[in-house]
C-alpha positions as CSV (number, residue, x, y, z in Angstrom):
1,Q,-148.8,-107.8,-106.1
2,V,-146.2,-107.7,-103.4
3,Q,-142.8,-106.4,-103.6
4,L,-139.9,-108.9,-102.9
5,V,-136.5,-108.2,-101.9
6,E,-133.9,-111.2,-101.6
7,S,-130.6,-110.9,-99.7
8,G,-128.1,-113.4,-98.2
9,G,-126.2,-114.5,-101.5
10,G,-122.6,-114.4,-101.7
11,L,-119.4,-116.5,-102.3
12,V,-119.0,-120.0,-100.5
13,Q,-117.1,-123.0,-100.5
14,A,-118.3,-126.4,-101.9
15,G,-120.0,-128.1,-98.5
16,G,-120.8,-124.8,-96.9
17,S,-124.3,-123.3,-96.3
18,L,-126.0,-120.2,-96.7
19,R,-129.0,-118.7,-95.9
20,L,-131.0,-116.4,-98.1
21,S,-134.1,-114.1,-97.1
22,C,-136.6,-112.6,-99.0
23,V,-138.7,-109.9,-97.5
24,A,-142.2,-109.0,-99.0
25,S,-144.0,-105.5,-98.7
26,G,-147.9,-105.3,-97.8
27,R,-150.1,-106.8,-95.2
28,T,-151.2,-109.7,-96.8
29,F,-148.0,-111.7,-96.9
30,S,-149.8,-114.5,-95.0
31,S,-152.1,-115.1,-97.8
32,Y,-149.3,-115.7,-100.5
33,A,-147.7,-118.8,-101.1
34,M,-144.0,-118.6,-101.6
35,G,-141.1,-120.1,-103.8
36,W,-137.6,-119.9,-104.8
37,F,-136.0,-120.2,-108.3
38,R,-133.0,-120.1,-109.7
39,Q,-130.9,-119.5,-113.0
40,A,-127.7,-120.3,-114.0
41,P,-126.0,-118.7,-116.9
42,G,-127.3,-120.2,-120.0
43,K,-129.8,-122.4,-118.4
44,E,-133.5,-122.1,-117.9
45,R,-134.9,-121.0,-114.6
46,E,-135.7,-124.0,-112.5
47,F,-137.8,-124.4,-109.5
48,V,-136.0,-124.7,-105.9
49,A,-138.5,-124.9,-103.0
50,S,-141.9,-123.5,-102.3
51,I,-143.9,-123.0,-99.3
52,S,-147.8,-122.7,-98.7
53,W,-149.4,-119.4,-97.0
54,S,-149.4,-121.2,-93.6
55,G,-145.8,-123.1,-93.9
56,A,-147.7,-126.3,-93.3
57,S,-146.7,-127.7,-96.8
58,T,-143.4,-127.4,-98.8
59,S,-142.0,-128.7,-102.2
60,Y,-138.5,-129.2,-103.3
61,G,-136.9,-129.6,-106.5
62,D,-135.1,-133.0,-106.9
63,S,-131.6,-131.6,-106.8
64,V,-131.9,-129.8,-103.7
65,K,-133.9,-132.4,-101.4
66,G,-132.4,-133.3,-98.3
67,R,-130.0,-130.2,-98.8
68,F,-132.3,-127.1,-98.7
69,I,-134.9,-126.0,-96.3
70,I,-137.5,-123.1,-97.0
71,S,-139.5,-121.6,-94.1
72,R,-141.4,-118.3,-93.3
73,D,-142.2,-116.2,-90.7
74,N,-145.4,-114.4,-91.5
75,A,-145.1,-111.8,-88.3
76,K,-141.5,-110.8,-90.4
77,N,-143.0,-110.9,-93.7
78,T,-140.0,-113.1,-94.7
79,V,-139.5,-116.5,-96.4
80,Y,-136.0,-118.2,-95.9
81,L,-133.8,-120.8,-98.0
82,Q,-131.5,-122.4,-95.8
83,M,-129.0,-124.1,-98.2
84,N,-126.6,-126.7,-96.9
85,S,-124.1,-128.9,-98.6
86,L,-123.7,-126.7,-101.2
87,K,-122.3,-127.8,-104.7
88,P,-120.8,-125.8,-107.4
89,E,-123.9,-126.8,-109.5
90,D,-125.9,-124.6,-106.9
91,T,-124.4,-121.7,-108.7
92,A,-126.9,-119.4,-109.8
93,N,-129.0,-116.4,-109.3
94,Y,-131.6,-117.3,-106.8
95,Y,-135.2,-115.5,-106.9
96,C,-138.2,-115.4,-104.5
97,A,-141.7,-115.5,-105.9
98,A,-145.0,-114.9,-104.6
99,R,-148.3,-116.5,-105.6
100,A,-151.6,-115.1,-104.4
101,G,-153.9,-117.3,-102.6
102,R,-153.9,-119.9,-99.8
103,V,-152.6,-122.7,-101.7
104,V,-150.5,-125.6,-101.1
105,A,-146.7,-125.2,-102.3
106,P,-146.7,-124.4,-106.0
107,T,-144.2,-125.6,-108.2
108,T,-144.9,-124.2,-111.5
109,M,-142.8,-121.0,-112.4
110,T,-145.9,-119.3,-114.6
111,T,-148.2,-119.5,-111.6
112,F,-146.4,-117.3,-109.5
113,D,-147.4,-113.5,-109.6
114,S,-144.6,-111.3,-108.3
115,W,-141.0,-111.8,-108.4
116,G,-137.6,-110.0,-106.7
117,Q,-134.6,-108.9,-108.2
118,G,-132.9,-112.3,-107.4
119,T,-129.5,-112.6,-105.4
120,Q,-126.5,-114.1,-106.6
121,V,-125.1,-117.7,-105.1
122,T,-121.5,-118.7,-106.1
123,V,-120.2,-122.0,-104.8
124,S,-116.2,-122.7,-105.2
125,S,-114.9,-126.1,-105.9
């Protein structure tokens, strides 16, 4: 497993942008597919985006397609989530997750092995 630490959350107005970062410990980051999930109060955790170990493959949840971009820098052990055109309904705690193995961008929460503590994103109307 890897240790994951998210950052970059905060308060932003609707229509604004934020970039989340997730730094992973360990030397095998490039062997992990990475993902972002979010959970709003009273709701289930939902898939946001994922990226394969190489960065060649990405997947997005329907609610964020065309607005969010996931990327990774294996030299920095970091995965990013660029969030544009934010809406109040994007308000949630955002979690970074890692799945061991050189797989294409996974979307199923239960297949991820490691999780960060989360970073709060609040979008005001």
